[in-house]
Each structure stands twice: as structure tokens, then as C-alpha cells.
C-alpha positions as a Markdown table, in Angstrom:
| # | Residue | x | y | z |
|---|---|---|---|---|
| 1 | Unk | 132.8 | 115.4 | 81.3 |
| 2 | Unk | 130.6 | 114.2 | 84.2 |
| 3 | Unk | 131.8 | 111.1 | 86.1 |
| 4 | Unk | 129.5 | 108.2 | 86.5 |
| 5 | Unk | 129.9 | 105.6 | 89.1 |
| 6 | Unk | 129.1 | 102.0 | 88.0 |
| 7 | Unk | 126.1 | 100.5 | 89.8 |
| 8 | Unk | 126.9 | 97.6 | 92.1 |
| 9 | Unk | 125.7 | 94.3 | 90.9 |
| 10 | Unk | 122.1 | 93.4 | 91.8 |
| 11 | Unk | 121.8 | 91.5 | 95.1 |
| 12 | Unk | 120.6 | 87.9 | 95.3 |
| 13 | Unk | 117.2 | 88.7 | 96.6 |
| 14 | Unk | 116.4 | 91.1 | 93.8 |
| 15 | Unk | 117.5 | 88.6 | 91.2 |
| 16 | Unk | 115.5 | 85.8 | 92.8 |
| 17 | Unk | 112.3 | 87.9 | 93.1 |
| 18 | Unk | 112.6 | 89.1 | 89.4 |
| 19 | Unk | 113.1 | 85.5 | 88.3 |
| 20 | Unk | 110.1 | 84.4 | 90.3 |
| 21 | Unk | 108.0 | 87.2 | 88.8 |
| 22 | Unk | 108.8 | 86.0 | 85.4 |
| 23 | Unk | 108.1 | 82.3 | 86.4 |
| 24 | Unk | 111.7 | 81.2 | 85.6 |
| 25 | Unk | 111.9 | 78.6 | 88.4 |
| 26 | Unk | 108.8 | 76.7 | 87.1 |
| 27 | Unk | 109.5 | 77.0 | 83.3 |
| 28 | Unk | 113.3 | 77.2 | 82.9 |
| 29 | Unk | 115.1 | 75.9 | 85.9 |
| 30 | Unk | 116.5 | 72.4 | 85.8 |
| 31 | Unk | 116.6 | 72.1 | 89.6 |
| 32 | Unk | 113.7 | 70.0 | 90.9 |
| 33 | Unk | 113.5 | 71.9 | 94.2 |
| 34 | Unk | 113.1 | 75.2 | 92.4 |
| 35 | Unk | 110.4 | 73.9 | 90.1 |
| 36 | Unk | 108.4 | 72.3 | 93.0 |
| 37 | Unk | 108.6 | 75.4 | 95.3 |
| 38 | Unk | 108.1 | 77.9 | 92.5 |
| 39 | Unk | 111.0 | 79.9 | 93.9 |
| 40 | Unk | 114.7 | 80.1 | 93.4 |
| 41 | Unk | 116.4 | 77.8 | 95.9 |
| 42 | Unk | 119.8 | 77.3 | 94.2 |
| 43 | Unk | 122.4 | 80.0 | 93.5 |
| 44 | Unk | 125.8 | 80.1 | 92.0 |
| 45 | Unk | 128.1 | 80.9 | 95.0 |
| 46 | Unk | 130.5 | 83.2 | 93.0 |
| 47 | Unk | 127.9 | 85.5 | 91.5 |
| 48 | Unk | 124.9 | 84.9 | 93.8 |
| 49 | Unk | 122.7 | 84.5 | 90.7 |
| 50 | Unk | 119.9 | 81.9 | 90.6 |
| 51 | Unk | 120.8 | 78.8 | 88.6 |
| 52 | Unk | 117.9 | 79.2 | 86.2 |
| 53 | Unk | 119.6 | 82.2 | 84.6 |
| 54 | Unk | 122.2 | 79.9 | 83.1 |
| 55 | Unk | 119.5 | 78.3 | 81.0 |
| 56 | Unk | 118.5 | 81.6 | 79.2 |
| 57 | Unk | 119.9 | 82.5 | 75.8 |
| 58 | Unk | 121.6 | 85.8 | 75.2 |
| 59 | Unk | 118.4 | 87.7 | 74.1 |
| 60 | Unk | 116.4 | 86.3 | 77.0 |
| 61 | Unk | 119.2 | 87.2 | 79.5 |
| 62 | Unk | 119.3 | 90.8 | 78.1 |
| 63 | Unk | 115.6 | 91.2 | 78.6 |
| 64 | Unk | 115.9 | 89.7 | 82.2 |
| 65 | Unk | 118.8 | 92.1 | 82.9 |
| 66 | Unk | 116.7 | 95.1 | 81.7 |
| 67 | Unk | 113.8 | 94.0 | 83.9 |
| 68 | Unk | 116.2 | 93.7 | 86.9 |
| 69 | Unk | 117.5 | 97.2 | 86.2 |
| 70 | Unk | 114.0 | 98.5 | 86.2 |
| 71 | Unk | 113.1 | 96.7 | 89.4 |
| 72 | Unk | 116.3 | 98.1 | 91.1 |
| 73 | Unk | 115.4 | 101.6 | 89.9 |
| 74 | Unk | 111.9 | 101.2 | 91.3 |
| 75 | Unk | 113.2 | 99.9 | 94.6 |
| 76 | Unk | 115.9 | 102.6 | 95.0 |
| 77 | Unk | 114.0 | 105.6 | 93.4 |
| 78 | Unk | 110.4 | 104.8 | 94.4 |
| 79 | Unk | 109.6 | 107.2 | 97.2 |
| 80 | Unk | 107.2 | 110.0 | 97.8 |
| 81 | Unk | 109.8 | 112.7 | 97.5 |
| 82 | Unk | 111.0 | 111.5 | 94.1 |
| 83 | Unk | 110.0 | 113.0 | 90.8 |
| 84 | Unk | 109.9 | 109.6 | 88.9 |
| 85 | Unk | 106.5 | 108.1 | 88.9 |
| 86 | Unk | 107.1 | 104.9 | 86.8 |
| 87 | Unk | 103.7 | 105.4 | 85.1 |
| 88 | Unk | 104.3 | 105.2 | 81.4 |
| 89 | Unk | 101.4 | 105.9 | 79.0 |
| 90 | Unk | 102.5 | 102.9 | 76.9 |
| 91 | Unk | 100.7 | 99.6 | 77.7 |
| 92 | Unk | 103.7 | 97.2 | 77.7 |
| 93 | Unk | 106.0 | 99.5 | 79.5 |
| 94 | Unk | 103.4 | 100.1 | 82.1 |
| 95 | Unk | 102.9 | 96.3 | 82.6 |
| 96 | Unk | 106.7 | 96.0 | 83.2 |
| 97 | Unk | 106.7 | 98.9 | 85.6 |
| 98 | Unk | 103.8 | 97.3 | 87.6 |
| 99 | Unk | 105.7 | 94.0 | 87.7 |
| 100 | Unk | 108.8 | 95.9 | 88.9 |
| 101 | Unk | 106.8 | 97.4 | 91.7 |
| 102 | Unk | 105.6 | 94.0 | 92.8 |
| 103 | Unk | 109.3 | 92.8 | 92.8 |
| 104 | Unk | 110.5 | 95.7 | 94.8 |
| 105 | Unk | 107.9 | 95.8 | 97.6 |
| 106 | Unk | 108.9 | 92.7 | 99.6 |
| 107 | Unk | 112.6 | 93.7 | 99.4 |
| 108 | Unk | 112.1 | 96.8 | 101.6 |
| 109 | Unk | 111.9 | 97.1 | 105.4 |
| 110 | Unk | 111.2 | 99.8 | 107.9 |
| 111 | Unk | 111.3 | 103.4 | 106.9 |
| 112 | Unk | 112.1 | 102.5 | 103.3 |
| 113 | Unk | 109.0 | 100.3 | 103.1 |
| 114 | Unk | 106.8 | 103.1 | 104.5 |
| 115 | Unk | 108.2 | 105.6 | 101.9 |
| 116 | Unk | 107.6 | 103.0 | 99.2 |
| 117 | Unk | 104.0 | 102.4 | 100.3 |
| 118 | Unk | 103.4 | 106.2 | 100.2 |
| 119 | Unk | 104.9 | 106.3 | 96.7 |
| 120 | Unk | 102.8 | 103.3 | 95.6 |
| 121 | Unk | 99.6 | 104.9 | 97.0 |
| 122 | Unk | 100.3 | 108.2 | 95.3 |
| 123 | Unk | 101.1 | 106.4 | 92.0 |
| 124 | Unk | 97.8 | 104.5 | 92.2 |
| 125 | Unk | 95.8 | 107.7 | 92.8 |
| 126 | Unk | 97.5 | 109.8 | 90.1 |
| 127 | Unk | 98.3 | 107.1 | 87.5 |
| 128 | Unk | 97.5 | 108.5 | 84.1 |
| 129 | Unk | 95.5 | 106.1 | 81.8 |
| 130 | Unk | 97.3 | 104.1 | 79.2 |
| 131 | Unk | 97.0 | 106.0 | 75.9 |
| 132 | Unk | 99.2 | 104.0 | 73.6 |
| 133 | Unk | 99.5 | 100.3 | 72.6 |
| 134 | Unk | 102.8 | 98.5 | 72.6 |
| 135 | Unk | 106.1 | 99.5 | 74.2 |
| 136 | Unk | 107.7 | 102.9 | 74.6 |
| 137 | Unk | 109.7 | 103.9 | 71.5 |
| 138 | Unk | 113.4 | 104.3 | 72.0 |
| 139 | Unk | 114.9 | 107.8 | 72.5 |
| 140 | Unk | 116.5 | 109.2 | 69.4 |
| 141 | Unk | 119.1 | 111.9 | 69.3 |
């Protein structure tokens, strides 16, 4: 049986950028500073999560966590040498992947940013057109 290492929890900056992409500070957060700035300004010290995540119900939080996982994968696996293109032929999945690219871009610096720009440019050139409406169907065994 193969061993799998659990992924570390997402960092504060990734969580904040994902929350800002989904407009949580303006629409969900109860902190006035966050609503005015349009960005996450308050964090829980123990978990480093933005305070607005506490206002989500279980289903919304699950969707947010799925989006953060996608953004982390794009940030960590999005390079020119990788085989993953993050260009789904399904319209809704593609929109989430495009948003995850926008979340991941400002989190990178130096050589990682250069590799990500090369990946993003290659993805833009060879991005297949969207062929299907809706989200990608789940995998069945």
C-alpha cells in the first residue's frame, strides 16, 4: 500500500487571496475594516484563517476548501515542466481553474514566478476550447 503524506495546511496568504477572489470580505465578513478595504485584514491567530471564514456554513466552507485546494495545486504544480495543464473542457471547471491561476500568481516570487509565467503563457496558447457546459462529472470506479 503506498504511503501518502498529508498536505500541510494552506498558508495565510493563500487563504486570504482565495477569500478575496470570492469576494468574501465584502459580502460575508463582519469586520468593518475588511469590508472597506475589500481584503482580509483580520485573522484568527491560532489557525491563520481569515475571520470571514467563520461566517460560512458547512456547504459553503466545503466549496471554499475545494477552491483553496485547487489554488494550492495550481501554485505548486503550475510550471512549464509539469504535465498538468489545468485546462478543463468543462465551462464551470475551467472558470474555477482560471480563478485559481489568478489567486496563485501574486503568491510567487523569483524563479517560481518566472516558471509560473511560462506555464501560464503556454496554457494560454494551447488552451483547448470549452466543449461542455456545466461542471466536470465526478470520477466513477
